[in-house]
C-alpha positions in Angstrom: -88.0 -14.2 -12.6 -84.7 -12.2 -12.3 -82.0 -13.4 -14.7 -78.4 -12.2 -14.7 -76.8 -11.6 -18.1 -73.5 -9.8 -18.7 -73.5 -8.4 -15.2 -77.0 -6.7 -15.5 -80.0 -8.0 -13.7 -83.2 -7.9 -15.8 -86.8 -9.0 -15.1 -88.0 -11.7 -17.5 -91.7 -12.7 -17.4 -92.8 -16.1 -18.8 -95.0 -19.0 -18.0 -93.1 -21.8 -16.3 -92.2 -24.7 -18.5 -94.3 -27.2 -16.4 -97.5 -25.2 -16.9 -96.8 -24.7 -20.6 -96.4 -28.5 -21.1 -99.5 -29.1 -19.0 -101.5 -26.6 -20.9 -100.4 -28.1 -24.3 -101.3 -31.6 -23.2 -104.7 -30.3 -21.8 -105.5 -28.7 -25.1 -104.6 -31.9 -27.0 -106.7 -34.0 -24.6 -109.8 -31.6 -24.9 -109.6 -31.6 -28.6 -109.3 -35.4 -28.7 -112.3 -35.8 -26.4 -114.4 -33.4 -28.4 -113.6 -35.1 -31.7 -114.4 -38.5 -30.1 -117.7 -37.3 -28.6 -118.7 -35.7 -31.9 -117.9 -38.8 -33.9 -118.9 -41.6 -31.5 -122.2 -40.7 -29.8 -124.4 -43.1 -27.8 -126.9 -43.3 -30.6 -124.3 -44.3 -33.2 -122.2 -46.8 -31.2 -124.1 -49.8 -32.6 -123.7 -48.6 -36.1 -120.2 -47.4 -36.1 -119.1 -47.2 -39.7 -115.6 -47.8 -41.1 -115.5 -44.3 -42.5 -116.1 -42.8 -39.0 -113.4 -45.0 -37.6 -111.0 -43.8 -40.2 -111.9 -40.2 -39.4 -111.3 -40.8 -35.7 -107.9 -42.5 -36.3 -106.8 -39.6 -38.6 -107.9 -37.1 -36.1 -105.9 -38.8 -33.3 -102.8 -39.0 -35.5 -103.0 -35.3 -36.3 -103.4 -34.5 -32.7 -100.4 -36.6 -31.8 -98.3 -35.0 -34.5 -99.3 -31.5 -33.4 -98.4 -32.4 -29.8 -95.0 -33.7 -30.9 -94.2 -30.6 -32.8 -95.2 -28.2 -30.1 -93.3 -30.0 -27.4 -90.2 -30.3 -29.7 -90.3 -26.6 -30.2 -90.5 -26.0 -26.5 -87.6 -28.2 -25.7 -85.4 -27.2 -28.7 -83.1 -25.0 -26.6 -82.3 -27.9 -24.2 -81.3 -30.0 -27.2 -79.0 -27.2 -28.5 -77.4 -26.8 -25.0 -76.8 -30.6 -24.9 -75.3 -30.6 -28.4 -73.0 -27.7 -27.8 -71.9 -29.0 -24.4 -70.8 -32.2 -26.1 -69.0 -30.6 -29.1 -67.6 -27.4 -27.6 -63.8 -26.9 -28.1 -62.2 -24.5 -25.6 -59.5 -23.6 -28.2 -62.2 -22.3 -30.6 -64.0 -19.5 -28.7 -67.2 -17.9 -29.8 -69.5 -20.9 -29.9 -72.9 -20.1 -28.5 -76.4 -21.6 -28.3 -78.9 -19.9 -30.7 -81.6 -18.4 -28.6 -84.3 -17.4 -31.2 -86.1 -15.2 -28.6 -87.3 -18.2 -26.5 -88.5 -16.9 -23.1 -89.1 -20.2 -21.4 -86.9 -22.0 -18.8 -85.2 -23.8 -21.6 -84.4 -20.5 -23.3 -83.1 -19.0 -20.1 -81.0 -22.1 -19.5 -79.4 -21.6 -22.9 -78.8 -17.9 -22.2 -77.1 -18.8 -18.8 -75.1 -21.5 -20.6 -73.9 -18.8 -23.1 -72.9 -16.5 -20.2 -71.0 -19.4 -18.6 -69.1 -20.0 -21.8 -68.2 -16.4 -22.0 -66.9 -16.4 -18.5 -64.9 -19.6 -19.1 -63.4 -18.2 -22.2 -62.4 -15.0 -20.5 -60.8 -16.9 -17.6 -59.0 -19.2 -20.1 -57.6 -16.2 -21.9 -56.4 -14.6 -18.6 -54.9 -18.0 -17.5 -53.2 -18.6 -20.8 -51.8 -15.0 -20.8 -50.4 -15.5 -17.3 -48.9 -18.9 -18.1 -47.4 -17.9 -21.4 -46.1 -14.6 -19.9 -44.4 -16.7 -17.2 -43.0 -19.0 -19.9 -41.6 -16.1 -21.9 -40.0 -14.6 -18.8 -38.3 -17.9 -18.1 -37.2 -18.1 -21.8 -35.7 -14.6 -21.5 -33.9 -15.5 -18.3 -32.4 -18.7 -19.8 -31.5 -16.9 -23.0 -29.7 -14.2 -21.0 -27.8 -16.8 -19.0 -26.8 -18.7 -22.1 -25.6 -15.5 -23.8 -23.9 -13.8 -20.8 -22.5 -16.8 -18.9 -22.2 -19.8 -21.2 -21.4 -17.7 -24.3 -18.8 -15.7 -22.5 -17.2 -18.8 -21.0 -17.0 -20.5 -24.4 -15.5 -17.3 -25.9 -12.9 -17.2 -23.1 -12.0 -20.9 -23.8 -11.6 -20.0 -27.5 -9.1 -17.2 -26.7 -7.2 -19.5 -24.3 -7.0 -22.2 -26.9 -5.8 -19.7 -29.5 -3.0 -18.5 -27.2 -2.1 -22.1 -26.3 -1.9 -23.1 -30.0 0.6 -20.3 -30.9 3.6 -21.7 -29.2 2.7 -25.4 -29.3 4.3 -28.2 -31.3 2.6 -29.0 -34.7 0.7 -32.0 -33.4 -0.6 -30.2 -30.4 -1.4 -27.1 -32.5 -3.5 -29.3 -34.8 -5.3 -30.8 -31.8 -5.9 -27.4 -30.4 -7.3 -26.2 -33.7 -9.8 -29.2 -33.7 -10.9 -28.3 -30.2 -11.3 -24.7 -31.2 -13.6 -25.7 -34.1 -15.7 -27.8 -31.7 -15.9 -25.0 -29.1 -16.8 -22.5 -31.9 -19.6 -24.8 -33.1 -20.9 -25.1 -29.6 -20.8 -21.4 -29.2 -22.8 -20.9 -32.4 -25.3 -23.5 -31.1 -25.6 -21.7 -27.8 -26.2 -18.4 -29.6 -28.8 -20.0 -31.9 -30.7 -21.5 -28.9 -30.6 -18.1 -27.1 -32.0 -16.4 -30.2 -34.8 -19.0 -30.5 -35.6 -18.7 -26.8 -36.0 -14.9 -27.1 -35.7 -13.2 -30.5 -33.6 -10.1 -30.1 -34.8 -8.7 -33.4 -38.3 -8.7 -32.1 -37.4 -6.5 -29.2 -35.0 -4.2 -31.1 -36.3 -4.0 -34.7 -39.9 -5.0 -34.6 -42.1 -7.8 -36.0 -41.3 -7.5 -39.7 -37.5 -7.7 -39.1 -37.9 -10.5 -36.6 -39.9 -12.6 -39.1 -37.3 -11.9 -41.8 -34.5 -13.0 -39.5 -36.5 -16.1 -38.6 -36.8 -17.0 -42.3 -33.1 -16.4 -42.9 -32.1 -18.6 -40.0 -34.4 -21.5 -41.1 -33.1 -21.1 -44.7 -29.5 -21.4 -43.5 -30.0 -24.1 -40.9 -32.6 -26.4 -42.6 -32.2 -25.4 -46.2 -35.8 -24.3 -46.4 -36.4 -21.7 -49.1 -39.1 -19.3 -47.8 -40.8 -16.8 -50.1 -41.8 -14.0 -47.8 -44.1 -11.1 -48.5 -44.7 -8.5 -45.8 -46.9 -5.5 -46.0 -45.2 -2.2 -45.3 -48.4 -0.9 -43.5 -47.9 -3.0 -40.4 -49.2 -1.0 -37.4 -47.6 -0.8 -34.0 -48.8 -3.7 -31.8 -48.4 -4.5 -28.1 -45.4 -6.6 -27.3 -47.4 -9.7 -26.4 -49.4 -9.5 -29.6 -46.2 -9.3 -31.6 -44.8 -12.2 -29.7 -47.9 -14.3 -30.4 -47.6 -13.7 -34.1 -43.9 -14.5 -34.1 -44.3 -17.7 -32.1 -47.1 -19.0 -34.3 -45.0 -18.2 -37.4 -42.0 -19.9 -35.8 -44.1 -23.0 -34.9 -45.7 -23.2 -38.4 -42.3 -23.0 -40.2 -40.8 -25.5 -37.9 -43.6 -27.9 -38.6 -42.9 -27.4 -42.4 -39.2 -28.4 -41.8 -40.1 -31.4 -39.6 -43.2 -32.8 -41.3 -43.9 -31.4 -44.8 -41.0 -33.0 -46.6 -40.6 -30.0 -49.0 -37.9 -27.5 -49.6 -40.0 -24.4 -50.0 -42.6 -22.5 -48.0 -44.4 -19.2 -48.1 -44.8 -16.6 -45.3 -47.1 -13.6 -45.8 -47.9 -10.8 -43.3 -50.5 -8.3 -44.6 -53.1 -5.9 -43.4 -56.6 -6.7 -44.6 -59.2 -4.2 -43.5 -59.3 -4.2 -39.7 -57.2 -7.3 -39.4 -53.5 -8.3 -39.6 -53.2 -11.6 -41.3 -50.3 -14.0 -41.0 -50.3 -16.9 -43.5 -47.8 -19.7 -43.7 -48.2 -22.2 -46.6 -46.4 -25.3 -47.9 -47.0 -27.8 -50.7 -46.2 -30.9 -48.8 -48.5 -33.6 -47.4 -51.9 -32.9 -45.9 -52.7 -33.1 -42.2 -53.9 -36.5 -41.1 -57.2 -36.9 -39.2 -56.9 -35.9 -35.6 -53.7 -33.8 -36.2 -55.5 -30.7 -34.8 -55.1 -32.2 -31.3 -51.3 -32.3 -31.5 -49.3 -30.3 -29.0 -47.9 -27.9 -31.6 -51.2 -27.0 -33.2 -52.9 -26.8 -29.9 -50.2 -24.5 -28.5 -50.7 -22.2 -31.5 -54.5 -22.1 -30.9 -54.0 -21.3 -27.2 -51.7 -18.4 -28.1 -54.2 -17.1 -30.7 -57.0 -17.3 -28.1 -54.9 -15.3 -25.7 -55.0 -12.2 -27.9 -58.5 -12.7 -29.4 -57.2 -13.8 -32.8 -58.7 -16.4 -35.1 -56.4 -19.3 -36.2 -57.2 -21.8 -38.9 -55.1 -24.7 -40.0 -56.4 -26.3 -43.2 -55.4 -28.7 -45.9 -54.9 -26.9 -49.2 -56.8 -28.3 -52.2 -53.7 -28.9 -54.3 -51.8 -30.5 -51.4 -50.0 -29.0 -48.4 -51.1 -27.1 -45.3 -52.1 -23.5 -44.7 -51.8 -21.8 -41.3 -53.8 -18.5 -41.2 -53.8 -16.2 -38.2 -56.1 -13.2 -38.2 -55.4 -10.6 -35.5 -58.1 -7.8 -35.0 -56.8 -4.3 -35.2 -58.0 -1.0 -33.9 -59.7 -2.4 -30.8 -57.5 -3.3 -27.8 -60.4 -4.9 -26.1 -60.3 -7.6 -28.7 -56.8 -8.4 -27.6 -57.4 -8.4 -23.8 -61.1 -9.1 -23.4 
């Protein structure tokens, strides 16, 4: 029977599952009949002893157990497919049904199911990449408009207020100064929002500098002391891979500010073998059950899936949460497969 796997068509020969089950049951039936005929013959029916009945019962039990084990082995791939279909999480790719070399219809169903999962994961990565790419382009557009239009307008208002306050009476000058302070605060907020929408440091200075700037901004705005350690051997990465790492770090640190209830955190970016590892830790409270389904954590997982990275969010033994992102290096197919 031809079976398609990974785009290649191969010929797989095996006995159909129906005939296998039929043959197994036929063997069991023949054995049961032979044992019965041997033990219970016409000459011994009238003098059937208790010991012979016990032997017959034990033989039938053994046959039933053997039949159960054989059928269970034959249908094991179907049970694995059912279990994985119920428990599979699309944000955690790589889950597959173990095949164990089974060449039956059940084994082929498991292989086709694995192929289907691989295609779905690839399509999900492509869809997420397109959606997040569109989202980042929209962020860039809004950031540029805030910086170029709103920012310049507020700057012009500050200059006009400054000129107005120079020749104004004292009371009007004080009011003008207060308005200037309000406008200046709004201008700083606009610039901060524009930086968060599209980090300029990431485009101009690279990933390490962008993460350092992110830590400095959070320290100034939220009072969060961030101990950062960054490896000097950070390789050049594609723009979207750097953006994924930056966004996950940003979301993880923002969650520390909002939910951890602590004043310190740790951020580490290091190369470990063939992987670039981002780690964000805090010593606050642990994640409650079901927190992994929240929008923020789910968004981080979707970004990680987009570049073939592995993301783990776990409760630390001594309290707090650790976010660990592992990005494969040296193989671009791992990022865009």
